N, C-alpha and C positions, 0 to 999 in steps of 0.2 A: 463401533460405541466404545467411549474408554478405555484406555486397560485398567487406569484404579477409580479404588473411589473414593477418594481421600477431595472431602469436604475443599475447599479454598473460595475465599470469599474477595470476587472478580472488582468482585465494582470500588475495595477498600484498593487494591494494584489497581486498578484502570484508572485509581485519585490521584495517589500518590508516581505513582510511576506520570503520567500526562504534568505535573504541576511535575519535580525533577528535570524533563521532558523541556515543558517551557521556559523551567529560569535554566538549562544550559542555552536553547537558542536565545534567548535574551545575547546571551554572553558569547554567545558567539559573533553572531548576528553588526550590522554596524550600526549606528544609533538611527535612531527617524529622522533627527539634528545636522546626522551627519553627512555634508554636500557631494554629492549633489540629493538634496533631501526626500528632492519628489522621487528618488530610486527605494529608496531604503522604505520610505512608506511606505511606499505599493507590494514592495517585497513584507515588508511586519500584517502587512493587511490582509493581501491572503494568505499567510502563513502565522495568525494569531488569532483568524478568521471562529474556534471553534471547533476546528480537528479533534474525531478520537484520538486520536496518533496512534489506529490500531497497530503500524511496521512497524514505529519504535518502541510497543508493545507487547509484536513477538518478538521484537529483535531479545531483547531484559530477557520476556518468558525463558527465551533462548537460551540466554547464561546462567539461569536460573535452573534451567535441564541442566545443564553440562557443570556446574558447580563455579561456574566463573565471577569475575566480579563483576558486578551492572555501572559501579564511575570505571570505571576499564571499556567498557561495552557502550559508553552515553556518547561519547563524539561520532559513532555512529549509526547510531538508532535519529543521530541529532541529522545526518545526511542525510538517510533513507529520505526519511518527511521534507527535504529542503525539495528532493526529486518526485517525493509526492506530489507537493504543493505547486515549480514548477511543469508538475504533466497538465496535474486541472488548471491551472492557468492557460496554459495555450491549448485542451480543448476545451474550455468555455468560448475561446474567440472566434467574433463569426466566421472568420476562412472553418474553420473546426465542428465544432458544434452548436456555433455558437448561443450560449445562453445564457442567459439575463440573470441568474438564482442562485451561486452554492453555499450551501450552509448557511442558506436562510436570508445567507444578505445578499447585496450586488453585484454580482462578480467582476473583475480588477480591469477590466477593461474597461465598465459601463465608470467603477470610477474615476477612474485615474489618464483615459484614452485606451487604441487600440497602441499603439507607439511606446509608449510608456508597461505597457499589459505584456508586451513580449521580449522587452528588455528586464523588466521583473522576475517574468521567468525563464529564464539566462542567467541574469543572477545569480537566484536561486541553484541554478543549477552548475555552478559554476561553487557558488558558495561552496555547494554536495562536496567536491574534494577538496577544500581546503583543508573544511571542517575533521577529514577523515582520513586526512594525512600528521593530523594532529595525535591521531590517538599513540597506542605507549605499543613496541615491535611485541609482537606473540612468536618464541619458542616455534612456531608449525608454521607460520605466517607473516611472513615479516609484510614489508608496506607492498611493497611492487602485487603482492596474492592478495592484501587488500584494493588495490584500487584497480585492478583489474576484475574482480572481483562487480565491482559498483556500475565500470563502465562497462563490461556486457552488458550489463539488467537494463543500463540503461540504455540502451548505439540501438541501432540499424538492426539491429537482430532481433533483442527483445523488444524493450519498453516500446518506440520509436517505429517499429517493427509492425505495430500488433495497432498502432496508431495507421499508420498506412492501411494497412487491410483495413481497416474498421470505417477509413472516406471512401476507399476505394469498393466495398459492399451496400454505399447509398443505397438503396433503388434495387438494387441489381435481387433473385434469386440465390442465395447461396447458399452448400452442402454446410452440414449439421463442424466435420470433419472440419471445412471452413474458417465457421464458427469456433470450435477450436481454440484454433491458429493464432484466431484473434487473445482470445481470451488468456491463453496461455505464458499470452506475449504483452498486450495490453495492464493487465492485472495480475496475472498470477503469479512473471516473472521478480515482482516488485516486493511482496510479499516473499519469492522462497528465496532473494539477496539475502532481506528484513531476517530472518531465520537461522541462517548462512553464518550472517556474519555478527551476530548473537555468539556461537556455535565458535566463528575462530577466537574472538577476543576474548572466549573461556581454555582455549586452544585444546579444543578439543579434538579427539584420535578420529579417525577418515573412518572407519564405522559412524561415529554420532552425524558427524557431516552427513553422508549420506541421506540418513535415518533423517536428520533436520531438514535435509534435502526436497526428500520425498514429502513432507509433512509440509513443505512449506508450498510443493507444488500444489497439490490436491487438496489443500483450506481454500490455496490462490483464486482456484479453476469453483471449485465450491461461490469465495465470495461473491467472483461473477455474478453465473449463471442466479447466483437472491438478487439482486441487484438489478439483470434484465425480470424478473416478476416481478419484483414490489415496480421496479415503473408501472406493469399497465397492472396493480392490484393495488395503490397506495395514492394519495393525494398528495399536489406540491407542497402541500403544509408540513404535514408528516415527513417528508425529503428531504424537507430543506432547500427542493430545486425543481423545477421543473419537472410536473408528475407527465407523461405519456407521450414525452417526448422522443424517445427513436420508437415503437407504434408513426405518430405522424410526421417522423423525416423516412418513415422505411427503414431503417436502422435493421441490421438484421441483429437478432436474439433468441437465448431460446425457446420462449414462448412465440415464439412464431414459426421458428424452423420444425420443432417436437408435440410442444403444446405446453400448459402448463403443470401437468401432471406427470407428463413426465421429467418436466424443470427439476418438480418436486425431487422427485423419486433421485433422478443425476445426482443436483444436493446432494442427495443422502448416501446416498452411492462417493463419493469423494472427501466429505467428510470419514465418513466409517476406513475410508484407504489412511484419511490420514490419522485416525486412531491409532488402528496399524501399522502404524512405522513408529511408533513413539513408547513401544512396547521395549523396544530395547533400553529406556532410561530405569525402568523396572521401578517407575510411580515415584521416578522424581520429577514427571513434565507434568504436576497438574492445573501450571499454571500454563502450557502448552492447549493442552485438553479441556481448558477450560471457555480458553477460547479461541477453540474452533469449533466449541458447542455455542456461545452468546452469538460470531457470524453467521454461520446457520440455522439459531432461529432471529433475527437481528429482524426489527420492522421497520426497519429506516436508511 
């Protein structure tokens, strides 16, 4: 359970940070009419399709825990959202998960075609590094450490590794350990990166960075376990994307491998470990704690 009993207005936090992140993203990205307009329309279509901005929120919440400036962290919060959106565009392609809807809207390739969707994802990934490079210098974490952090989380050993293992696991009977490998990389890596970047922008201590890493890792895994659960318990309208697709395509999921009851227990255990990691902040991590509760109890 949370280390503190601090009352925290999560909805207000998410609303104000989402608005701030959207304003910043709008400034960082080329205008929709900038030539070639098609690619910029496609990038913006998915980036502003109504996502919860959970990764930027985690980044900014980590800043609060470490006593930093949200303004200093904003380029990094925007960078991780660009990477997340790129991964969704590519994830939805016919060659990958072949999804028609995302966030309740037609997926990028359904609107702009597969070629432009691939390029829109490529452009957002590249844009992320351009945005991150504009952050200020932090005493313990110079630009090269920031860029390396993002590159590692989104590269072939983490985010992409998870997607590869996910593709290769389709239709096969894989172990719980192999499934954990997929979730650690496909989902947890970028969530963990988000909170680490927030701490780095606040020039956090090595001990604080370790605590944020433990928090991000466990919340990231819990988030994906819940995602697996929702795929088999919610409708497409509730999710804003195609429900039951994991089962239909014989994708490896926690409910399929260990059952629904154990999946829920695993998610609870992971979140408990995340809360435990925040004790080092001595009550200053109310935003992170409340976000963790929200991620565990969400219904979509």
